[in-house]
C-alpha positions as semicolon CSV with decimal commas, in nm:
position;residue;x (nm);y (nm);z (nm)
1;X;-8,003;1,082;-5,619
2;X;-7,842;1,401;-5,472
3;X;-8,062;1,621;-5,689
4;X;-8,391;1,423;-5,580
5;X;-8,311;1,449;-5,204
6;X;-8,237;1,819;-5,255
7;X;-8,573;1,867;-5,452
8;X;-8,749;1,670;-5,182
9;X;-8,613;1,905;-4,906
10;X;-8,734;2,198;-5,109
11;X;-9,076;2,059;-5,135
12;X;-9,095;1,948;-4,785
13;X;-8,962;2,323;-4,695
14;X;-9,222;2,475;-4,907
15;X;-9,509;2,253;-4,768
16;X;-9,395;2,336;-4,415
17;X;-9,401;2,730;-4,500
18;X;-9,753;2,657;-4,664
19;X;-9,880;2,485;-4,363
20;X;-9,747;2,751;-4,135
21;X;-9,914;3,028;-4,346
22;X;-10,236;2,824;-4,355
23;X;-10,241;2,785;-3,968
24;X;-10,174;3,166;-3,922
25;X;-10,441;3,245;-4,200
26;X;-10,692;3,020;-3,992
27;X;-10,683;3,290;-3,698
28;X;-10,993;3,472;-3,731
29;X;-11,178;3,767;-3,547
30;X;-11,493;3,655;-3,400
31;X;-11,675;4,014;-3,435
32;X;-11,974;3,907;-3,224
33;X;-11,752;3,864;-2,929
34;X;-11,532;4,153;-3,008
35;X;-11,555;4,536;-2,938
36;X;-11,341;4,864;-3,002
37;X;-11,446;5,124;-2,757
38;X;-11,330;5,482;-2,688
39;X;-11,393;5,740;-2,398
40;X;-11,353;6,111;-2,433
41;X;-11,436;6,372;-2,190
42;X;-11,650;6,674;-2,258
43;X;-11,649;6,952;-1,992
44;X;-11,519;6,670;-1,755
45;X;-11,805;6,440;-1,828
46;X;-11,697;6,111;-1,985
47;X;-11,843;6,023;-2,301
48;X;-11,835;5,656;-2,415
49;X;-11,865;5,544;-2,763
50;X;-11,753;5,255;-2,990
51;X;-11,701;5,153;-3,354
52;X;-11,955;4,915;-3,482
53;X;-11,727;4,812;-3,776
54;X;-11,378;4,680;-3,766
55;X;-11,173;4,389;-3,874
56;X;-10,825;4,228;-3,769
57;X;-10,572;4,037;-3,970
58;X;-10,379;3,841;-3,728
59;X;-10,078;3,601;-3,776
60;X;-9,971;3,546;-3,420
61;X;-9,746;3,254;-3,294
62;X;-9,651;3,293;-2,950
63;X;-9,351;3,073;-3,010
64;X;-9,214;3,292;-3,307
65;X;-9,302;3,656;-3,199
66;X;-9,054;3,805;-3,447
67;X;-9,256;3,692;-3,741
68;X;-9,595;3,766;-3,583
69;X;-9,802;4,039;-3,718
70;X;-10,125;4,216;-3,598
71;X;-10,330;4,467;-3,808
72;X;-10,654;4,623;-3,685
73;X;-10,875;4,843;-3,929
74;X;-11,155;5,046;-3,785
75;X;-11,426;5,212;-4,013
76;X;-11,431;5,542;-3,860
77;X;-11,803;5,617;-4,010
78;X;-11,914;5,341;-3,768
79;X;-11,822;5,542;-3,465
80;X;-12,116;5,608;-3,233
81;X;-12,153;5,808;-2,898
82;X;-12,531;5,685;-2,888
83;X;-12,685;6,019;-2,966
84;X;-12,807;6,104;-3,322
85;X;-12,688;6,456;-3,280
86;X;-12,317;6,366;-3,191
87;X;-12,304;6,084;-3,434
88;X;-12,399;6,317;-3,724
89;X;-12,101;6,543;-3,619
90;X;-11,831;6,259;-3,609
91;X;-11,807;6,180;-3,979
92;X;-11,753;6,540;-4,072
93;X;-11,393;6,703;-4,157
94;X;-11,365;6,852;-3,811
95;X;-11,384;6,511;-3,646
96;X;-11,299;6,172;-3,846
97;X;-11,345;6,318;-4,185
98;X;-11,480;6,003;-4,329
99;X;-11,525;6,086;-4,681
100;X;-11,138;6,144;-4,686
101;X;-11,034;5,902;-4,422
102;X;-11,283;5,619;-4,400
103;X;-11,056;5,417;-4,210
104;X;-10,816;5,420;-3,914
105;X;-10,546;5,140;-3,893
106;X;-10,303;4,986;-3,652
107;X;-10,013;4,792;-3,783
108;X;-9,774;4,608;-3,544
109;X;-9,388;4,651;-3,589
110;X;-9,284;4,410;-3,302
111;X;-9,447;4,211;-3,026
112;X;-9,265;4,156;-2,703
113;X;-9,364;3,876;-2,427
114;X;-9,385;3,995;-2,086
115;X;-9,486;3,653;-1,940
116;X;-9,817;3,563;-1,785
117;X;-10,011;3,609;-2,104
118;X;-9,909;3,979;-2,128
119;X;-9,744;4,108;-2,429
120;X;-9,616;4,478;-2,552
121;X;-9,733;4,540;-2,914
122;X;-9,530;4,835;-3,075
123;X;-9,668;4,966;-3,394
124;X;-9,802;5,263;-3,596
125;X;-10,158;5,400;-3,533
126;X;-10,293;5,597;-3,839
127;X;-10,598;5,813;-3,788
128;X;-10,696;6,096;-4,036
129;X;-10,372;6,033;-4,223
130;X;-10,165;6,104;-3,926
131;X;-9,946;5,839;-3,797
132;X;-9,802;5,786;-3,449
133;X;-9,574;5,525;-3,307
134;X;-9,754;5,354;-3,007
135;X;-9,706;5,078;-2,761
136;X;-10,011;4,865;-2,678
137;X;-10,019;4,650;-2,377
138;X;-10,210;4,339;-2,468
139;X;-10,339;4,070;-2,243
140;X;-10,434;3,719;-2,399
141;X;-10,670;3,479;-2,207
142;X;-10,754;3,134;-2,388
143;X;-11,086;2,974;-2,311
144;X;-11,141;2,654;-2,542
145;X;-11,079;2,749;-2,912
146;X;-11,116;3,131;-2,833
147;X;-10,820;3,359;-2,758
148;X;-10,911;3,698;-2,639
149;X;-10,691;3,997;-2,670
150;X;-10,768;4,290;-2,433
151;X;-10,588;4,619;-2,404
152;X;-10,609;4,997;-2,340
153;X;-10,420;5,256;-2,544
154;X;-10,444;5,641;-2,418
155;X;-10,413;5,863;-2,723
156;X;-10,395;6,246;-2,776
157;X;-10,676;6,346;-3,011
158;X;-10,518;6,651;-3,140
159;X;-10,212;6,445;-3,247
160;X;-10,438;6,285;-3,500
161;X;-10,627;6,605;-3,572
162;X;-10,959;6,475;-3,443
163;X;-11,148;6,787;-3,340
164;X;-11,015;7,071;-3,520
165;X;-11,077;7,428;-3,542
166;X;-11,288;7,550;-3,249
167;X;-11,292;7,185;-3,116
168;X;-10,903;7,215;-3,084
169;X;-10,974;7,393;-2,745
170;X;-10,939;7,137;-2,483
171;X;-11,134;7,308;-2,218
172;X;-11,455;7,173;-2,398
173;X;-11,341;6,837;-2,512
174;X;-11,026;6,702;-2,331
175;X;-10,721;6,602;-2,552
176;X;-10,682;6,245;-2,377
177;X;-10,906;5,985;-2,532
178;X;-10,885;5,615;-2,405
179;X;-10,929;5,344;-2,650
180;X;-11,025;4,997;-2,501
181;X;-11,034;4,676;-2,738
182;X;-11,136;4,312;-2,700
183;X;-11,075;4,102;-2,989
184;X;-11,176;3,742;-2,977
185;X;-10,987;3,519;-3,210
186;X;-10,987;3,147;-3,321
187;X;-10,688;2,949;-3,434
188;X;-10,431;3,087;-3,203
189;X;-10,178;2,835;-3,075
190;X;-10,148;2,764;-2,694
191;X;-9,970;3,018;-2,497
């Protein structure tokens, strides 16, 4: 009798773990409603671009932030500034070096609730093999079954070796780059 009740508790515990993982696994990015943009400045003039291809792996539970994880992968070869000339330069070794580093990644290490649907997501951003610790302010808004996460992250391009050699001169292209994202997700629990 004791053995069977222990066994049933183990089975029930395993079922809870599996159902929790299944619920988190159902959180999906809605690419058509999502975007990852960036703004750089060349000779003081803003240049707006975006990445056409990216994915997110999300296991977010507002009630269990300690076990929540967020990972974003961006295909660097999908970067566009809307001009054939600049788009041809971006994949080259001086800029994103796409053949060697086809993806940039962000992986969360902790998530802190700030209240009112606002969170602080700490983690590691890796571009061109260069990893930097960053803290990203993220706002979540829910509408129906979709949760939209938005945020802005200022980065220094030279910390990631984006724009090397003659392009390391910040008088031509500023060191400051602003990354903005909007990620539409389904399957996130009520905030």
